[in-house]
C-alpha positions in Angstrom: 163.3 102.3 81.6 162.4 105.7 82.6 160.7 106.1 79.1 159.0 103.0 79.3 157.3 103.9 82.7 156.2 107.3 81.7 154.6 105.8 78.6 152.7 103.2 80.9 151.5 106.1 83.4 150.6 108.0 80.5 148.7 105.2 78.6 147.1 104.2 81.9 145.9 108.0 82.8 144.9 108.2 78.7 142.5 105.6 79.0 140.7 106.4 82.2 140.6 109.5 81.3 138.8 108.3 78.0 136.2 106.3 79.9 133.1 107.7 80.2 132.0 108.2 84.0 128.5 108.4 83.6 126.3 106.0 83.1 123.1 104.9 81.2 119.6 105.3 82.5 118.8 101.7 81.7 121.8 100.8 83.8 121.3 103.3 86.7 117.5 101.7 87.0 119.0 98.2 86.9 121.9 98.7 89.4 120.1 100.9 92.0 119.4 99.2 95.3 121.2 97.1 97.9 123.1 94.5 97.5 123.7 91.6 100.1 127.3 91.8 100.8 127.2 88.9 103.4 124.6 87.0 105.9 124.2 90.4 107.6 125.6 93.5 106.0 124.6 95.1 102.8 126.4 97.4 100.3 124.1 100.3 98.8 124.6 101.0 94.9 122.9 104.9 94.2 124.1 107.3 91.9 124.6 111.0 91.8 124.6 113.3 88.3 124.7 109.8 86.9 128.1 108.6 88.5 127.8 105.5 90.5 128.6 105.6 94.4 128.4 103.1 97.4 127.4 103.1 100.7 129.3 100.3 102.5 130.1 99.9 106.7 129.7 103.2 107.5 131.1 105.4 104.5 128.3 107.1 102.6 130.1 108.4 99.6 132.4 105.8 98.1 133.1 106.8 94.4 134.4 104.1 92.4 136.7 104.2 89.6 134.8 103.4 86.2 136.8 100.6 84.2 134.2 100.0 81.6 130.5 99.7 81.1 129.9 97.4 83.9 133.2 97.1 85.8 134.7 99.7 88.8 137.5 99.9 90.8 136.8 100.4 94.5 140.1 101.5 96.6 138.2 101.1 99.8 138.1 97.4 98.9 140.7 97.0 96.9 138.9 95.3 94.5 137.1 95.6 91.0 133.4 94.9 91.0 131.1 94.2 88.2 127.7 94.1 87.3 125.8 91.5 85.6 122.4 90.6 84.6 121.1 87.1 85.6 119.6 85.6 82.2 117.0 83.8 83.8 115.2 86.7 85.2 117.3 89.8 83.8 118.0 90.9 87.5 121.3 92.5 88.0 123.6 91.0 90.6 127.4 92.0 91.8 130.6 90.1 91.6 134.0 90.7 92.3 136.4 90.4 89.2 138.7 87.7 89.7 142.4 88.8 90.2 143.3 86.2 87.6 141.5 85.2 84.3 142.0 81.8 85.6 140.4 82.1 88.9 136.7 81.6 89.6 134.2 83.8 90.8 134.1 83.5 94.4 131.9 86.4 96.0 128.4 87.0 94.2 126.3 89.6 95.6 122.5 89.4 95.1 120.7 92.4 94.7 118.0 92.6 97.5 114.3 93.3 96.9 113.1 96.5 98.1 111.1 95.4 101.0 114.0 93.0 102.1 116.4 93.6 105.1 119.0 91.8 107.1 118.9 90.6 110.6 121.0 93.7 112.2 118.6 96.3 110.3 115.5 94.7 112.0 117.4 94.9 115.3 118.2 98.4 114.5 114.6 99.1 113.8 113.3 97.2 117.1 111.5 94.6 115.1 113.0 92.0 117.5 111.1 88.7 116.1 111.8 89.7 112.8 115.4 89.8 114.0 115.4 86.7 115.8 114.3 85.0 112.4 116.8 86.1 110.7 119.7 85.3 112.7 118.0 81.8 113.1 117.8 81.5 109.6 121.5 82.7 109.5 122.4 80.0 112.2 120.5 77.0 110.0 123.1 77.8 107.4 125.9 78.6 109.4 126.2 78.4 112.8 129.9 79.7 113.1 128.8 82.6 110.9 130.0 86.2 112.6 126.8 87.7 112.5 125.9 85.4 115.4 128.8 86.7 117.6 127.6 86.5 120.7 129.8 88.9 122.8 128.8 91.7 120.4 125.0 90.9 120.7 125.8 91.0 124.7 127.4 94.2 124.1 124.6 95.9 122.1 122.1 95.1 125.0 124.2 96.7 127.5 124.3 99.7 125.5 120.2 99.9 125.8 120.6 98.8 129.5 123.2 101.5 130.7 120.9 104.1 128.8 118.2 102.4 131.0 116.2 101.0 127.9 115.1 98.2 129.9 112.5 97.0 127.4 115.1 97.4 124.4 118.0 95.6 126.5 115.8 92.6 127.6 114.9 91.7 124.0 118.3 92.0 122.7 119.4 89.2 125.7 116.5 87.2 124.8 117.9 86.8 121.2 121.0 86.1 122.3 119.3 83.3 124.6 117.8 81.7 121.5 120.7 81.8 120.0 123.4 80.4 122.1 121.3 78.4 124.7 124.4 76.9 126.3 126.0 79.8 127.3 125.7 81.0 130.8 126.8 84.5 130.1 123.2 85.2 127.9 121.1 83.9 130.9 123.4 86.2 133.3 123.0 89.4 130.9 119.2 88.8 130.8 118.8 88.3 134.7 121.0 91.7 135.3 118.4 93.5 132.9 115.4 92.0 134.7 116.9 92.9 138.1 117.8 96.4 136.9 114.5 96.6 135.6 113.0 95.7 138.8 111.8 92.2 138.2 113.6 90.3 141.2 111.6 86.8 140.9 112.3 86.5 137.0 116.0 87.7 137.7 116.2 84.9 140.4 115.1 82.1 137.5 117.4 83.1 134.9 120.5 83.3 137.3 119.6 79.7 138.4 119.5 78.8 134.7 123.4 80.9 134.5 124.4 78.7 137.5 122.9 75.5 136.2 126.0 76.4 133.2 128.6 78.1 135.2 128.1 77.1 139.4 131.1 79.6 139.7 129.4 82.7 139.0 129.7 84.3 142.3 127.7 87.5 141.3 124.7 85.4 140.3 125.1 82.8 143.5 125.1 86.1 145.8 121.9 87.3 144.2 120.2 84.0 144.7 120.9 83.4 148.3 120.4 87.3 149.0 116.8 86.8 147.6 115.9 83.2 147.8 113.4 84.3 150.8 
C-alpha cells in the first residue's frame, strides 16, 4: 500500500513538473484581460514572464497551476479553470471545469471588452449615472442579485458621509433609492445626508417619505416636528 501511494505521488509530481509552465504568445494575447465572474465582479488574467496570474477579490497575485495548454488549477477557488475559444468569433472565454465528466458546464465567464466596466467599478470611479444604469440592468435580470444589496450600498454611502464627502454620499443614497424605492431606510439615509450637508428643507421632505413607509421612525419624526415651522 505504501509503495502504491509513493508511486502515485511521484507520478503526479513528475506530470506537473513535465508540464511547460510558460504559455505561447498567441495564448497570452488571446486570454489577457478581464472576465465577468458574476454580475458585478471581475477576474483579471495577466501574464508575468509568460506565466499566468490572476487578480480576484482583492488578491492581486494568484498563480494558478498549469495542467495543460488551456487548463489551470486555482487553489484559491479550489477549482480548475479552462480557456476556450468561441468558434463564432474566435474570442476566448473562461469556464470552471466540471468536477465529473458527466456534469454540464454551469459557469461560463465572458471576456469583457477593454472599455467595459461593471457597476461597482463605475461607482468607485464616481461615475454615478453609469453606475445606476448598470445596477438597473442587473435588477432587470435578477431583482434578488446580491450586487443590489441595500445594506451594502448604505454602508458605502455612510463611509463617504462620515468622511464629510457629502456630494458622494448623496449620490450613493440616491442610487439606493432608485433600486429600493419601497424601503424606508433609503429615504432616511438620504435625508440624513441632506441634513448633515445643511439642506434642512430637502431633509424634511425625505424624512417624510421615509415616514410614509415606516411611521415608527422616531428620529425622523422628531426632526420633522422640530423644523416644521
